[in-house]
C-alpha positions in Angstrom: 106.5 109.1 149.1 107.5 110.1 145.6 104.8 110.1 142.9 105.4 108.8 139.4 103.6 110.9 136.8 101.3 108.7 134.6 101.5 109.0 130.8 98.5 110.2 128.9 98.5 110.4 125.1 95.8 111.1 122.5 96.2 110.7 118.8 94.2 110.0 115.7 95.5 107.5 113.1 94.3 106.9 109.6 93.5 103.2 110.2 90.2 101.6 111.1 89.5 100.4 114.7 90.0 96.7 114.2 93.3 97.2 112.5 94.5 99.5 115.4 93.3 97.0 118.0 95.0 94.1 116.3 98.3 96.0 115.9 98.2 97.0 119.6 97.5 93.4 120.7 100.4 92.1 118.6 102.7 94.7 120.2 101.5 93.8 123.7 102.4 90.1 123.0 105.9 91.1 121.7 106.4 93.1 124.9 105.4 90.2 127.1 102.3 92.0 128.4 99.4 90.3 129.9 96.0 91.3 128.4 93.6 91.7 131.3 90.7 92.9 129.1 90.2 93.2 125.4 86.9 94.4 124.1 85.8 96.1 120.9 87.1 99.6 121.9 89.3 99.1 125.0 92.4 97.1 125.8 93.8 96.9 129.3 97.1 95.1 130.0 99.7 94.7 132.6 103.5 94.7 132.1 106.5 93.9 134.2 106.5 92.1 137.5 105.8 93.4 141.0 107.3 90.3 142.5 110.6 90.6 140.7 110.8 94.3 141.5 110.3 93.6 145.2 112.5 90.5 145.5 115.3 91.6 143.3 114.9 95.3 144.0 114.0 98.2 141.8 117.6 99.3 141.4 118.6 96.0 139.9 115.7 95.1 137.6 115.4 96.5 134.1 112.9 99.2 133.3 110.8 96.7 131.4 110.4 94.6 134.5 108.9 97.5 136.6 105.2 96.9 137.1 103.0 99.0 134.8 99.4 99.1 133.5 98.3 100.4 130.1 94.7 101.2 129.2 94.1 101.9 125.5 90.7 103.3 124.5 89.8 103.5 120.8 86.9 105.1 119.0 86.1 106.0 115.4 87.1 109.6 114.7 84.6 112.0 113.1 87.3 112.9 110.6 87.9 109.3 109.7 90.4 106.9 111.1 90.6 106.0 114.8 91.2 108.1 117.9 93.4 106.4 120.4 93.6 107.4 124.1 96.5 105.8 125.9 97.0 105.9 129.7 99.9 104.2 131.4 100.7 104.2 135.1 102.9 102.3 137.5 101.3 99.7 139.7 103.8 99.5 142.5 101.8 101.3 145.1 103.6 100.5 148.3 106.9 101.6 149.5 109.1 104.6 148.7 110.4 105.4 145.2 113.0 107.9 146.2 115.7 107.8 143.6 113.6 105.6 141.3 111.0 108.1 140.1 113.0 108.9 137.0 113.5 105.2 136.2 109.7 104.6 136.5 108.9 107.6 134.4 111.4 106.5 131.7 109.9 103.0 131.7 106.3 104.4 131.3 107.5 106.7 128.4 109.3 103.9 126.6 106.2 101.7 126.9 104.0 104.4 125.5 106.4 105.0 122.6 106.5 101.3 121.8 102.7 100.9 121.9 102.1 104.0 119.8 104.7 103.1 117.2 102.7 99.9 116.5 99.8 101.9 115.1 101.6 104.8 113.3 
């Protein structure tokens, strides 16, 4: 079974925590994500559709339809602003991904870039 490398990014932005949280939640909505948990300093959301990926097939669905999970942790940075820790992974755990690993990794990278661009 081929493993898809998860995405991990850390950055500090010059905005306060509520502003960062609101910007991320707005971007999740634009990207048709489903917010699973949204607390003061953590946002957990799901993207894509496992059902569509299985029924239609990974080859045929768009990268945005591939099932993914994003966890965004935020904390006030000591230097001011907000430190953001972003982790994104694929959630399609069963079956083989031979030939699709690159597609999954590109989908995770595009999601990370889109989420981070909302706060920069």
